[in-house]
Residue frames as a rotation matrix with the C-alpha (Angstrom) as fourth column:
MET 1
-0.156 -0.054 -0.986 65.89
-0.654 0.754 0.062 148.38
0.741 0.654 -0.153 -35.64
THR 2
-0.955 -0.294 -0.030 65.96
-0.173 0.638 -0.751 146.78
0.240 -0.712 -0.660 -32.27
PRO 3
-0.439 0.857 0.269 62.26
-0.556 -0.025 -0.831 147.28
-0.705 -0.514 0.488 -31.46
PHE 4
0.241 0.539 -0.807 61.34
-0.968 0.188 -0.164 145.93
0.064 0.821 0.567 -34.85
LEU 5
-0.415 -0.494 -0.764 63.44
-0.459 0.839 -0.293 142.81
0.785 0.229 -0.575 -34.40
ASP 6
-0.948 0.097 0.305 62.05
-0.256 0.340 -0.905 142.28
-0.191 -0.935 -0.297 -30.97
GLU 7
-0.068 0.995 -0.073 58.51
-0.807 -0.097 -0.583 142.45
-0.587 0.020 0.809 -32.33
GLN 8
0.210 0.093 -0.973 59.28
-0.846 0.516 -0.133 139.96
0.490 0.851 0.187 -35.09
PHE 9
-0.751 -0.572 -0.331 60.92
-0.304 0.744 -0.595 137.60
0.586 -0.347 -0.732 -32.67
HIS 10
-0.713 0.567 0.412 57.90
-0.468 0.053 -0.882 137.78
-0.523 -0.822 0.227 -30.38
ASP 11
0.256 0.845 -0.469 55.51
-0.936 0.095 -0.340 136.96
-0.243 0.526 0.815 -33.24
LEU 12
-0.115 -0.390 -0.914 57.64
-0.644 0.730 -0.231 133.97
0.757 0.562 -0.335 -34.25
LYS 13
-0.957 -0.253 0.138 57.59
-0.257 0.534 -0.805 132.62
0.131 -0.807 -0.576 -30.72
GLN 14
-0.289 0.933 0.214 53.81
-0.697 -0.051 -0.716 132.86
-0.657 -0.355 0.665 -30.63
GLU 15
0.340 0.379 -0.860 53.52
-0.906 0.376 -0.193 130.93
0.250 0.846 0.472 -33.91
LEU 16
-0.527 -0.626 -0.574 55.81
-0.416 0.780 -0.468 128.26
0.741 -0.008 -0.672 -32.55
LYS 17
-0.841 0.286 0.459 53.69
-0.409 0.221 -0.886 127.92
-0.354 -0.933 -0.069 -29.42
ILE 18
0.177 0.962 -0.208 50.57
-0.871 0.055 -0.488 127.50
-0.458 0.268 0.848 -31.52
THR 19
0.131 -0.203 -0.970 52.32
-0.761 0.607 -0.230 124.87
0.636 0.768 -0.075 -33.60
GLU 20
-0.859 -0.501 -0.101 53.45
-0.303 0.658 -0.689 122.90
0.412 -0.562 -0.717 -30.55
LYS 21
-0.529 0.753 0.392 49.96
-0.565 0.032 -0.824 123.07
-0.633 -0.657 0.409 -29.09
SER 22
0.361 0.662 -0.657 48.48
-0.931 0.211 -0.298 121.80
-0.059 0.719 0.693 -32.35
LYS 23
-0.301 -0.558 -0.773 50.96
-0.553 0.763 -0.336 118.97
0.777 0.327 -0.538 -32.40
SER 24
-0.949 -0.064 0.308 50.03
-0.306 0.416 -0.857 118.01
-0.074 -0.907 -0.414 -28.85
GLN 25
-0.103 0.991 0.080 46.30
-0.744 -0.023 -0.668 118.08
-0.661 -0.128 0.740 -29.63
LEU 26
0.294 0.167 -0.941 46.82
-0.885 0.419 -0.202 116.02
0.361 0.892 0.272 -32.76
ARG 27
-0.672 -0.636 -0.379 48.88
-0.417 0.748 -0.517 113.47
0.612 -0.189 -0.768 -30.85
ASN 28
-0.769 0.438 0.466 46.15
-0.417 0.208 -0.885 113.13
-0.484 -0.875 0.022 -28.18
LYS 29
0.239 0.901 -0.362 43.44
-0.890 0.054 -0.453 112.60
-0.389 0.430 0.815 -30.81
ILE 30
0.006 -0.328 -0.945 45.49
-0.729 0.645 -0.228 109.89
0.684 0.690 -0.236 -32.49
LEU 31
-0.920 -0.389 0.042 46.01
-0.296 0.621 -0.726 108.10
0.257 -0.680 -0.686 -29.18
GLN 32
-0.400 0.858 0.322 42.28
-0.618 0.007 -0.786 108.27
-0.677 -0.513 0.528 -28.38
LYS 33
0.416 0.563 -0.714 41.33
-0.909 0.269 -0.317 106.77
0.014 0.781 0.624 -31.74
THR 34
-0.401 -0.650 -0.645 43.92
-0.570 0.729 -0.380 104.06
0.717 0.215 -0.663 -31.32
VAL 35
-0.904 0.117 0.410 42.38
-0.333 0.407 -0.850 103.06
-0.267 -0.906 -0.329 -27.98
ILE 36
0.055 0.996 -0.077 38.90
-0.779 -0.006 -0.627 103.01
-0.625 0.095 0.775 -29.54
VAL 37
0.229 -0.040 -0.973 40.12
-0.848 0.482 -0.219 100.78
0.478 0.875 0.076 -32.38
HIS 38
-0.786 -0.583 -0.205 41.74
-0.387 0.722 -0.574 98.38
0.482 -0.372 -0.793 -29.90
ASN 39
-0.631 0.627 0.456 38.52
-0.464 0.166 -0.870 98.16
-0.621 -0.761 0.187 -27.88
ARG 40
0.352 0.787 -0.507 36.47
-0.888 0.110 -0.446 97.41
-0.296 0.607 0.738 -30.98
ASP 41
-0.130 -0.487 -0.864 38.94
-0.700 0.662 -0.268 94.72
0.703 0.570 -0.427 -32.07
TYR 42
-0.937 -0.225 0.265 38.67
-0.348 0.569 -0.746 93.09
0.017 -0.791 -0.611 -28.63
LYS 43
-0.177 0.956 0.234 34.86
-0.610 0.079 -0.788 93.04
-0.772 -0.282 0.570 -28.81
ASN 44
0.411 0.299 -0.861 34.95
-0.901 0.278 -0.333 91.59
0.140 0.913 0.384 -32.33
THR 45
-0.578 -0.706 -0.411 37.40
-0.587 0.709 -0.392 88.94
0.568 0.014 -0.823 -31.18
ARG 46
-0.799 0.333 0.501 35.03
-0.333 0.449 -0.829 87.85
-0.501 -0.829 -0.248 -28.41
SER 47
0.134 0.956 -0.262 32.09
-0.801 -0.051 -0.596 87.75
-0.583 0.290 0.759 -30.85
TRP 48
0.472 0.042 -0.881 33.70
-0.739 0.564 -0.369 85.16
0.481 0.825 0.297 -33.17
TYR 49
-0.608 -0.790 0.078 35.76
-0.694 0.482 -0.535 83.30
0.385 -0.380 -0.841 -30.56
ALA 50
-0.383 0.514 0.767 32.79
-0.666 0.422 -0.615 81.69
-0.640 -0.747 0.181 -28.74
PRO 51
0.692 0.690 -0.212 31.13
-0.645 0.460 -0.610 80.09
-0.323 0.559 0.764 -31.83
ILE 52
0.234 -0.681 -0.694 34.45
-0.669 0.405 -0.623 78.68
0.705 0.611 -0.361 -33.02
LEU 53
-0.716 -0.488 0.499 35.17
-0.692 0.410 -0.594 77.19
0.085 -0.771 -0.632 -29.59
THR 54
0.058 0.841 0.537 31.69
-0.676 0.429 -0.599 75.61
-0.735 -0.328 0.593 -29.54
ALA 55
0.732 0.201 -0.651 32.22
-0.667 0.408 -0.624 74.14
0.141 0.891 0.432 -33.00
ILE 56
-0.251 -0.917 -0.311 35.59
-0.705 0.393 -0.591 72.66
0.664 0.071 -0.745 -31.99
LEU 57
-0.652 0.059 0.756 34.10
-0.657 0.454 -0.602 71.02
-0.379 -0.889 -0.257 -28.88
THR 58
0.456 0.888 0.049 31.22
-0.689 0.387 -0.613 69.61
-0.563 0.246 0.789 -30.95
ILE 59
0.477 -0.361 -0.801 33.65
-0.683 0.421 -0.597 68.05
0.552 0.832 -0.046 -33.43
ILE 60
-0.626 -0.753 0.202 35.67
-0.695 0.421 -0.583 66.50
0.354 -0.506 -0.787 -30.58
VAL 61
-0.285 0.617 0.733 32.52
-0.643 0.444 -0.624 64.93
-0.711 -0.649 0.270 -29.09
MET 62
0.703 0.577 -0.415 31.45
-0.679 0.373 -0.632 63.58
-0.210 0.726 0.654 -32.50
ILE 63
0.037 -0.780 -0.624 34.87
-0.701 0.425 -0.573 62.02
0.713 0.458 -0.531 -33.07
PHE 64
-0.729 -0.289 0.621 34.74
-0.677 0.441 -0.589 60.40
-0.104 -0.850 -0.516 -29.63
LEU 65
0.145 0.879 0.454 31.30
-0.615 0.439 -0.654 58.92
-0.775 -0.184 0.605 -30.27
ALA 66
0.652 0.098 -0.752 32.35
-0.738 0.312 -0.599 57.68
0.176 0.945 0.275 -33.69
THR 67
-0.357 -0.884 -0.304 35.22
-0.714 0.467 -0.522 55.73
0.603 0.031 -0.797 -32.17
GLN 68
-0.435 0.262 0.862 32.96
-0.714 0.484 -0.507 53.86
-0.550 -0.835 -0.023 -29.78
SER 69
-0.995 0.079 -0.064 31.80
0.028 0.818 0.575 50.44
0.098 0.570 -0.816 -30.92
LEU 70
-0.330 0.944 -0.014 28.13
-0.526 -0.171 0.833 49.89
0.784 0.282 0.553 -31.76
ASP 71
0.064 0.332 -0.941 27.90
0.513 0.798 0.317 47.19
0.856 -0.503 -0.119 -29.09
THR 72
-0.743 -0.401 -0.537 29.22
0.663 -0.327 -0.673 49.58
0.094 -0.856 0.509 -26.43
LEU 73
-0.878 0.457 0.143 26.67
-0.445 -0.889 0.110 52.24
0.178 0.033 0.984 -27.34
ARG 74
-0.084 0.885 -0.458 23.88
-0.272 0.422 0.865 49.65
0.959 0.197 0.206 -27.47
GLN 75
-0.150 -0.038 -0.988 24.84
0.781 0.609 -0.142 48.35
0.607 -0.792 -0.062 -24.05
ALA 76
-0.951 -0.228 -0.207 25.04
0.307 -0.757 -0.577 51.88
-0.025 -0.613 0.790 -22.64
ALA 77
-0.590 0.801 0.095 21.58
-0.627 -0.530 0.571 52.69
0.508 0.277 0.816 -24.00
HIS 78
0.061 0.602 -0.796 20.20
0.161 0.781 0.603 49.45
0.985 -0.165 -0.050 -22.59
ASN 79
-0.470 -0.313 -0.825 21.68
0.834 0.148 -0.531 50.21
0.289 -0.938 0.191 -19.17
MET 80
-0.986 0.083 0.145 20.29
-0.109 -0.977 -0.184 53.73
0.126 -0.197 0.972 -19.30
PHE 81
-0.324 0.945 -0.039 16.70
-0.742 -0.227 0.631 52.66
0.588 0.233 0.775 -19.98
TYR 82
0.545 0.582 -0.604 16.59
-0.194 0.788 0.584 49.35
0.816 -0.202 0.542 -18.13
SER 83
-0.504 -0.860 0.083 19.05
-0.263 0.062 -0.963 49.80
0.822 -0.507 -0.258 -15.28
ASN 84
-0.548 0.367 0.752 16.22
-0.826 -0.093 -0.556 49.46
-0.134 -0.926 0.354 -12.77
ASP 85
0.537 0.818 0.205 14.70
-0.728 0.572 -0.377 46.42
-0.426 0.054 0.903 -14.43
VAL 86
-0.217 -0.720 -0.659 17.57
-0.887 0.427 -0.175 44.02
0.407 0.547 -0.732 -15.09
VAL 87
0.745 0.470 0.474 16.64
-0.606 0.774 0.184 40.33
-0.280 -0.424 0.861 -14.88
VAL 88
-0.370 -0.902 -0.224 19.52
-0.928 0.370 0.043 37.86
0.044 0.224 -0.974 -14.65
PRO 89
0.599 0.668 -0.442 18.30
-0.662 0.723 0.195 34.40
0.450 0.175 0.876 -15.71
THR 90
0.317 -0.426 0.847 19.35
-0.627 0.576 0.524 31.25
-0.711 -0.698 -0.085 -13.87
GLU 91
-0.253 -0.482 -0.839 21.64
-0.948 0.298 0.114 29.06
0.196 0.824 -0.532 -15.97
VAL 92
0.542 0.425 0.725 20.48
-0.519 0.848 -0.109 25.49
-0.661 -0.317 0.681 -16.57
LYS 93
-0.563 -0.768 -0.304 22.30
-0.772 0.359 0.524 22.56
-0.293 0.530 -0.795 -18.13
ILE 94
-0.045 0.515 -0.856 21.18
-0.723 0.575 0.384 19.60
0.690 0.636 0.346 -20.15
MET 95
-0.036 0.210 -0.977 19.66
0.314 0.931 0.189 16.78
0.949 -0.300 -0.099 -18.05
GLU 96
-0.969 -0.245 -0.044 19.43
0.130 -0.347 -0.929 19.11
0.212 -0.906 0.368 -15.03
LYS 97
-0.155 0.962 -0.226 16.12
0.893 0.234 0.385 18.89
0.423 -0.142 -0.895 -13.19
ILE 98
-0.937 -0.094 0.336 14.61
0.005 -0.967 -0.256 22.34
0.349 -0.239 0.906 -12.61
ILE 99
-0.285 0.860 -0.422 11.69
0.955 0.290 -0.055 22.93
0.075 -0.419 -0.905 -10.25
VAL 100
-0.721 0.263 0.642 9.48
-0.150 -0.962 0.227 25.99
0.677 0.067 0.733 -10.60
GLN 101
-0.982 0.187 -0.001 7.74
0.054 0.283 -0.958 25.95
-0.179 -0.941 -0.288 -7.24
ASP 102
-0.315 0.945 0.084 4.10
0.131 0.131 -0.983 24.83
-0.940 -0.299 -0.165 -7.28
TYR 103
0.274 0.400 -0.875 4.11
-0.774 -0.448 -0.447 24.97
-0.571 0.799 0.187 -11.07
ILE 104
0.917 0.007 -0.399 6.25
-0.286 0.707 -0.647 22.58
0.278 0.708 0.650 -13.10
GLU 105
0.261 -0.899 0.351 9.37
-0.220 0.299 0.929 20.45
-0.940 -0.319 -0.120 -13.05
PHE 106
0.966 0.087 -0.245 11.27
-0.253 0.105 -0.962 20.38
-0.058 0.991 0.124 -16.34
THR 107
0.167 -0.931 0.323 14.42
0.049 0.335 0.941 18.77
-0.985 -0.142 0.101 -17.71
ILE 108
0.472 -0.122 -0.873 16.12
-0.853 -0.311 -0.418 19.58
-0.221 0.943 -0.251 -21.02
GLN 109
0.688 -0.125 0.715 16.83
0.063 0.992 0.113 16.23
-0.723 -0.033 0.690 -22.64
SER 110
-0.222 -0.753 0.620 18.58
0.799 0.223 0.558 17.28
-0.558 0.619 0.552 -25.86
ASN 111
0.370 0.327 -0.870 18.85
-0.345 -0.821 -0.455 19.79
-0.862 0.469 -0.191 -28.68
ASN 112
-0.304 -0.398 0.866 19.02
0.603 0.623 0.498 18.85
-0.737 0.674 0.050 -32.35
PHE 113
-0.341 0.163 -0.926 18.95
-0.665 -0.738 0.115 20.45
-0.664 0.655 0.360 -35.78
GLY 114
-0.725 0.041 0.687 17.03
0.405 0.832 0.378 18.97
-0.557 0.553 -0.620 -38.68
LYS 115
-0.841 0.496 -0.216 14.78
-0.467 -0.465 0.752 19.58
0.273 0.733 0.623 -41.66
ASN 116
0.163 0.874 -0.458 12.54
-0.229 0.485 0.844 16.84
0.960 -0.032 0.279 -40.29
ILE 117
-0.610 -0.279 0.741 11.87
-0.765 -0.034 -0.643 16.32
0.205 -0.960 -0.193 -36.58
TYR 118
-0.158 0.496 -0.854 10.75
-0.062 0.858 0.510 12.90
0.985 0.134 -0.105 -35.34
PRO 119
0.721 0.418 0.552 9.25
-0.594 -0.036 0.804 11.85
0.356 -0.908 0.222 -32.00
THR 120
-0.331 -0.808 0.487 11.47
-0.938 0.337 -0.077 9.99
-0.102 -0.482 -0.870 -29.53
ASN 121
-0.638 0.006 0.770 11.56
-0.134 0.984 -0.119 6.19
-0.758 -0.179 -0.627 -29.93
SER 122
0.117 0.715 -0.689 9.91
-0.865 -0.268 -0.424 6.60
-0.488 0.645 0.588 -33.31
GLY 123
-0.069 -0.032 0.997 9.01
0.216 0.975 0.046 3.61
-0.974 0.219 -0.060 -35.40
PRO 124
-0.807 -0.331 0.488 8.76
0.496 0.068 0.866 3.13
-0.319 0.941 0.109 -39.15
THR 125
-0.145 0.841 0.522 5.25
0.862 -0.152 0.484 4.58
0.487 0.520 -0.702 -39.29
SER 126
-0.111 0.078 -0.991 5.86
0.792 -0.595 -0.136 7.58
-0.600 -0.800 0.004 -37.03
ASN 127
0.765 0.337 0.549 4.77
0.591 -0.707 -0.389 10.96
0.257 0.622 -0.740 -38.22
TYR 128
-0.267 -0.890 -0.371 7.25
0.926 -0.343 0.157 13.83
-0.267 -0.302 0.915 -38.27
LEU 129
0.696 0.412 -0.588 7.39
0.306 -0.911 -0.276 17.61
-0.649 0.013 -0.760 -38.55
ASN 130
0.013 -0.657 0.754 8.92
0.999 0.043 0.020 19.12
-0.046 0.753 0.657 -41.69
ASN 131
-0.029 -0.110 -0.993 10.26
0.198 -0.975 0.102 22.64
-0.980 -0.194 0.050 -42.03
GLY 132
0.409 0.323 0.853 8.95
0.857 0.187 -0.481 23.81
-0.315 0.928 -0.201 -45.38
ASN 133
0.877 -0.121 -0.466 10.82
-0.161 -0.986 -0.046 27.12
-0.453 0.116 -0.884 -45.35
LYS 134
0.773 -0.622 0.128 13.59
0.349 0.248 -0.904 27.37
0.530 0.743 0.408 -47.92
ASP 135
-0.113 -0.965 0.235 17.11
0.081 -0.245 -0.966 27.54
0.990 -0.091 0.106 -46.43
GLU 136
-0.136 0.092 0.986 15.75
-0.934 -0.343 -0.097 26.96
0.329 -0.935 0.133 -42.92
ILE 137
-0.368 0.016 -0.930 15.78
0.169 0.984 -0.050 24.03
0.914 -0.175 -0.365 -40.52
TYR 138
0.746 0.638 0.193 14.37
-0.128 -0.146 0.981 23.34
0.653 -0.756 -0.027 -37.07
LEU 139
-0.662 -0.726 0.187 16.26
-0.372 0.102 -0.923 23.67
0.650 -0.681 -0.337 -33.83
ASP 140
0.390 0.828 -0.404 14.49
-0.107 0.476 0.873 21.14
0.915 -0.297 0.275 -31.61
ILE 141
-0.677 -0.499 0.541 14.88
-0.597 -0.056 -0.800 21.45
0.430 -0.865 -0.260 -27.83
LEU 142
-0.016 0.638 -0.770 13.41
0.084 0.768 0.635 18.33
0.996 -0.054 -0.066 -26.25
VAL 143
-0.698 -0.138 0.702 12.01
-0.611 -0.397 -0.685 18.84
0.373 -0.908 0.193 -22.74
THR 144
-0.359 0.634 -0.685 10.19
0.625 0.708 0.329 16.60
0.693 -0.310 -0.651 -20.28
VAL 145
-0.646 0.250 0.722 7.66
-0.490 -0.860 -0.141 18.56
0.586 -0.444 0.678 -18.24
ARG 146
-0.530 0.486 -0.695 5.87
0.732 0.675 -0.086 17.45
0.428 -0.554 -0.714 -15.08
ASN 147
-0.031 0.643 0.765 2.86
-0.089 -0.764 0.639 19.37
0.996 -0.048 0.080 -13.82
LEU 148
-0.774 -0.310 -0.552 3.26
0.510 0.211 -0.834 20.27
0.375 -0.927 -0.006 -10.13
SER 149
-0.822 0.516 0.242 0.16
-0.564 -0.796 -0.220 22.45
0.079 -0.317 0.945 -9.94
SER 150
-0.615 0.678 0.403 -3.42
0.096 0.571 -0.815 21.48
-0.783 -0.463 -0.416 -9.15
THR 151
0.517 0.777 -0.359 -4.74
-0.296 -0.232 -0.927 22.52
-0.803 0.586 0.110 -12.56
GLU 152
0.433 -0.334 0.837 -4.00
0.773 0.615 -0.154 21.28
-0.464 0.714 0.525 -16.04
LEU 153
-0.114 -0.564 -0.818 -1.52
-0.213 -0.790 0.574 23.15
-0.970 0.240 -0.030 -18.20
SER 154
0.609 0.399 0.685 -2.05
0.562 0.393 -0.728 23.60
-0.560 0.828 0.015 -21.92
GLU 155
-0.363 -0.748 0.556 -0.13
0.917 -0.181 0.355 24.73
-0.165 0.639 0.752 -24.95
SER 156
0.142 0.528 0.837 -2.65
0.665 -0.678 0.314 27.52
0.733 0.512 -0.448 -25.54
ASP 157
0.953 0.231 -0.194 -1.92
0.292 -0.541 0.789 28.96
0.077 -0.809 -0.583 -22.08
ASP 158
0.393 -0.890 0.230 1.79
-0.218 -0.333 -0.917 29.32
0.893 0.311 -0.325 -22.87
PHE 159
0.991 0.051 -0.124 2.70
0.098 0.351 0.931 27.31
0.091 -0.935 0.343 -19.78
MET 160
0.272 -0.960 -0.070 6.35
0.374 0.038 0.927 27.58
-0.887 -0.279 0.369 -20.80
ASP 161
0.993 0.059 -0.106 8.14
-0.062 -0.502 -0.863 29.70
-0.104 0.863 -0.495 -23.39
ILE 162
0.180 -0.972 0.148 11.51
0.599 0.228 0.768 29.33
-0.780 -0.049 0.624 -25.09
LYS 163
0.959 -0.021 -0.282 13.21
-0.219 -0.686 -0.694 32.00
-0.179 0.727 -0.663 -27.20
ILE 164
0.470 -0.830 0.300 16.39
0.854 0.513 0.084 31.35
-0.224 0.217 0.950 -29.15
ILE 165
0.790 -0.326 -0.519 19.12
-0.285 -0.945 0.160 34.02
-0.543 0.022 -0.840 -29.21
CYS 166
0.685 -0.551 0.477 21.50
0.729 0.514 -0.452 33.75
0.004 0.657 0.754 -32.16
ASP 167
-0.152 -0.896 0.418 24.91
0.817 -0.352 -0.457 35.42
0.556 0.272 0.785 -31.93
GLU 168
-0.523 -0.034 -0.852 23.74
0.753 -0.487 -0.443 37.61
-0.399 -0.873 0.280 -29.01
ARG 169
-0.934 0.127 -0.333 21.60
-0.236 -0.921 0.311 39.64
-0.267 0.369 0.890 -31.42
GLU 170
-0.527 0.754 -0.393 18.74
-0.582 0.017 0.813 37.90
0.619 0.657 0.430 -33.20
GLU 171
-0.721 0.384 0.578 15.81
-0.441 0.389 -0.809 36.64
-0.535 -0.837 -0.112 -31.11
LEU 172
-0.624 0.483 -0.614 13.59
-0.470 0.395 0.789 33.88
0.624 0.781 -0.019 -32.52
ASN 173
-0.071 0.715 0.695 10.34
-0.969 0.116 -0.219 32.50
-0.237 -0.689 0.685 -31.10
SER 174
-0.971 -0.209 -0.117 9.54
-0.227 0.959 0.172 28.82
0.077 0.193 -0.978 -30.76
PHE 175
0.098 0.995 0.010 6.39
-0.926 0.087 0.367 26.75
0.364 -0.045 0.930 -30.87
THR 176
-0.486 -0.265 0.833 5.56
-0.713 0.672 -0.202 23.50
-0.506 -0.691 -0.516 -29.09
SER 177
0.088 0.523 -0.848 4.63
-0.720 0.622 0.309 20.02
0.688 0.583 0.432 -30.21
PHE 178
0.043 0.027 0.999 3.61
-0.911 0.412 0.028 17.40
-0.411 -0.911 0.043 -27.64
GLU 179
-0.794 -0.204 -0.573 4.30
-0.409 0.876 0.256 13.72
0.450 0.438 -0.778 -28.00
ARG 180
0.168 0.950 -0.265 1.36
-0.399 0.311 0.862 11.44
0.901 -0.039 0.431 -27.38
LYS 181
0.192 0.005 0.981 0.63
-0.968 0.165 0.189 10.09
-0.161 -0.986 0.037 -23.94
SER 182
-0.771 -0.633 0.063 2.00
-0.621 0.771 0.143 6.60
-0.139 0.071 -0.988 -23.42
TYR 183
-0.504 0.618 0.603 -1.44
0.116 0.740 -0.662 5.01
-0.856 -0.264 -0.445 -23.11
GLU 184
0.354 0.649 -0.674 -2.60
-0.612 -0.384 -0.692 6.43
-0.707 0.657 0.261 -26.45
ASP 185
0.781 -0.189 -0.596 -0.18
-0.453 0.485 -0.748 4.34
0.430 0.854 0.293 -28.46
VAL 186
0.737 -0.470 0.486 1.92
-0.314 0.398 0.862 1.70
-0.599 -0.788 0.145 -26.70
GLN 187
0.710 -0.453 0.540 3.82
0.671 0.669 -0.321 0.69
-0.216 0.590 0.778 -29.81
GLU 188
-0.350 -0.841 0.413 5.50
0.908 -0.413 -0.074 3.98
0.233 0.349 0.908 -30.69
ASN 189
-0.202 0.219 -0.955 5.48
0.496 -0.817 -0.293 7.66
-0.844 -0.533 0.056 -29.87
LYS 190
-0.201 0.194 0.960 3.81
0.912 -0.322 0.256 10.11
0.359 0.927 -0.113 -32.20
PHE 191
-0.989 -0.070 0.130 3.10
0.032 -0.962 -0.272 13.81
0.144 -0.265 0.953 -32.11
SER 192
-0.472 0.860 -0.193 -0.23
0.614 0.164 -0.772 14.65
-0.632 -0.483 -0.606 -30.51
ILE 193
-0.112 0.558 0.822 -3.06
0.805 -0.434 0.404 16.32
0.582 0.707 -0.401 -32.31
SER 194
-0.586 -0.272 0.763 -3.60
0.018 -0.946 -0.324 19.94
0.810 -0.177 0.559 -31.30
ASN 195
0.279 0.790 0.546 -6.51
-0.603 -0.299 0.740 19.30
0.747 -0.536 0.393 -28.93
ASN 196
0.866 -0.027 -0.499 -4.42
0.340 0.764 0.549 16.91
0.367 -0.645 0.671 -26.83
SER 197
-0.132 -0.954 0.270 -1.64
0.386 -0.300 -0.872 19.35
0.913 -0.011 0.408 -25.93
ILE 198
0.541 0.318 0.778 -2.31
-0.591 -0.515 0.621 19.48
0.598 -0.796 -0.091 -22.20
ILE 199
-0.572 -0.673 -0.470 -0.50
0.016 0.563 -0.826 18.32
0.820 -0.480 -0.311 -19.07
GLU 200
0.541 0.837 -0.082 -2.73
0.030 0.078 0.996 17.13
0.841 -0.541 0.017 -16.29
PRO 201
0.490 -0.345 0.801 -1.78
-0.856 -0.367 0.365 17.53
0.168 -0.864 -0.475 -12.60
SER 202
0.271 -0.543 0.795 1.10
-0.527 0.607 0.595 15.20
-0.805 -0.580 -0.122 -11.61
GLN 203
0.840 0.065 0.538 1.49
0.365 0.666 -0.651 14.11
-0.401 0.743 0.536 -15.24
THR 204
-0.133 -0.928 -0.349 4.75
-0.129 -0.333 0.934 14.18
-0.983 0.169 -0.075 -17.22
ARG 205
0.873 0.405 0.271 4.78
0.229 0.151 -0.962 14.92
-0.431 0.902 0.039 -20.96
VAL 206
-0.266 -0.925 0.271 7.48
0.717 -0.003 0.697 15.03
-0.644 0.380 0.664 -23.62
VAL 207
0.785 0.540 -0.304 7.44
0.276 -0.744 -0.609 18.40
-0.555 0.394 -0.733 -25.38
HIS 208
-0.144 -0.777 0.613 9.39
0.985 -0.052 0.165 19.59
-0.096 0.627 0.773 -28.42
PHE 209
0.509 0.182 -0.841 10.16
0.158 -0.981 -0.117 23.32
-0.846 -0.073 -0.528 -28.52
LEU 210
0.102 -0.380 0.920 10.79
0.951 0.307 0.022 24.02
-0.291 0.873 0.392 -32.20
THR 211
0.368 -0.084 -0.926 12.42
-0.082 -0.995 0.058 27.12
-0.926 0.055 -0.373 -33.69
SER 212
0.771 -0.098 0.629 12.89
0.634 0.217 -0.743 27.73
-0.063 0.971 0.229 -37.40
VAL 213
0.416 -0.735 -0.535 16.45
-0.109 -0.625 0.773 28.99
-0.903 -0.263 -0.340 -37.94
PRO 214
0.569 -0.313 -0.760 18.64
-0.821 -0.181 -0.541 29.60
0.032 0.932 -0.360 -41.02
THR 215
0.938 -0.208 -0.276 20.43
0.145 0.962 -0.231 26.45
0.313 0.177 0.933 -42.16
SER 216
0.155 -0.962 0.223 23.78
-0.015 -0.228 -0.974 28.17
0.988 0.148 -0.050 -41.56
VAL 217
0.356 0.027 0.934 23.12
-0.861 -0.379 0.339 28.39
0.363 -0.925 -0.112 -37.80
GLU 218
0.993 0.107 -0.052 23.75
-0.082 0.932 0.352 24.66
0.087 -0.345 0.935 -37.38
LYS 219
0.547 -0.837 0.011 27.46
0.837 0.547 -0.007 24.88
-0.001 0.013 1.000 -38.21
ASP 220
0.552 -0.348 0.758 28.47
0.165 -0.845 -0.509 28.55
0.818 0.406 -0.409 -38.06
GLY 221
-0.159 -0.697 -0.699 29.89
0.822 0.299 -0.485 28.17
0.547 -0.652 0.525 -34.53
LYS 222
-0.518 0.003 0.855 28.42
-0.201 -0.972 -0.118 31.46
0.831 -0.233 0.504 -33.31
PRO 223
-0.971 0.140 0.196 26.95
-0.183 0.099 -0.978 31.83
-0.156 -0.985 -0.071 -29.81
LEU 224
-0.342 0.894 -0.289 23.56
-0.257 0.206 0.944 30.18
0.904 0.398 0.160 -29.42
LYS 225
-0.998 0.034 -0.050 21.37
0.057 0.256 -0.965 30.05
-0.020 -0.966 -0.257 -26.34
ALA 226
-0.235 0.971 -0.039 17.79
0.467 0.148 0.872 29.56
0.852 0.186 -0.489 -25.20
ILE 227
-0.888 0.108 0.448 15.91
-0.416 -0.607 -0.677 31.82
0.199 -0.787 0.584 -22.79
ILE 228
-0.495 0.694 -0.523 13.26
0.526 0.718 0.455 29.84
0.692 -0.050 -0.720 -20.92
THR 229
-0.747 0.355 0.562 10.35
-0.602 -0.720 -0.346 31.49
0.281 -0.597 0.751 -19.11
ALA 230
-0.346 0.654 -0.672 7.99
0.418 0.749 0.514 29.60
0.840 -0.103 -0.533 -16.81
ASN 231
0.502 0.689 -0.523 5.54
0.785 -0.109 0.610 31.20
0.363 -0.716 -0.596 -14.39
GLY 232
0.966 -0.086 0.244 7.55
-0.133 -0.975 0.180 34.43
0.222 -0.206 -0.953 -14.32
GLU 233
0.495 -0.847 0.196 10.89
-0.072 0.185 0.980 32.69
-0.866 -0.499 0.030 -13.71
ASN 234
0.816 -0.272 -0.510 13.70
-0.570 -0.226 -0.790 33.07
0.099 0.935 -0.339 -16.26
TYR 235
0.486 -0.661 0.572 16.36
0.096 0.690 0.717 30.51
-0.869 -0.293 0.399 -17.17
GLU 236
0.457 -0.447 -0.769 19.23
-0.874 -0.384 -0.297 30.44
-0.162 0.808 -0.567 -19.65
TYR 237
0.641 -0.255 0.724 20.38
0.199 0.966 0.165 27.35
-0.741 0.038 0.670 -21.49
ILE 238
0.097 -0.712 -0.696 23.70
-0.805 -0.467 0.366 27.76
-0.585 0.524 -0.618 -23.35
ILE 239
0.948 0.250 0.198 23.63
-0.074 0.778 -0.624 25.57
-0.310 0.577 0.756 -26.45
ARG 240
0.363 -0.906 0.219 27.14
0.922 0.316 -0.222 26.62
0.132 0.282 0.950 -27.51
């Protein structure tokens, strides 16, 4: 009986060894697969993490831009494109004599609003300029201009230009109307006919720079200024 039992015991031990070996192999396989799964999860995480981060940053930038005022963005764009070409005009005041060297001498006499614009020192028979546009009036900037050059200056040559800036945004062009020379009519001043809108050398003329503006501009209290250009020089006249 003893040899038989010994043989049975030996066989049982062999089976147990095989079982332990199988368990060890199985455990190793499970660990290997677990590592592979973890690696795949890490790669997948990187694949979706970058687009989400980009989207978040884009949203943050959009929110920042949306909070900026339109004026700030407009000014930034202006500085970006014109930073090398900024012209700061010289400020002028009413009744201040301005000399543009070897060209003209001018003085702003007054500014007035009106549906009808009359010449200075007008009499009962004076002609006048009427703004026929509905809901619009004239802004009249009255200027005396003396010709300092050796050649005559004319309206057609744009010897001087005035643009009106309303509320720092809207830019409006003006046109000119000359008053007659003193020797043409000694009794009263009238507006000149178009072919007499010239300034001879050393001569002084009274010129109306007229801009058609909405009627509301007269009393709305918003910023109003004139940009004057003469022979490449720029000036700024603050009306209010």
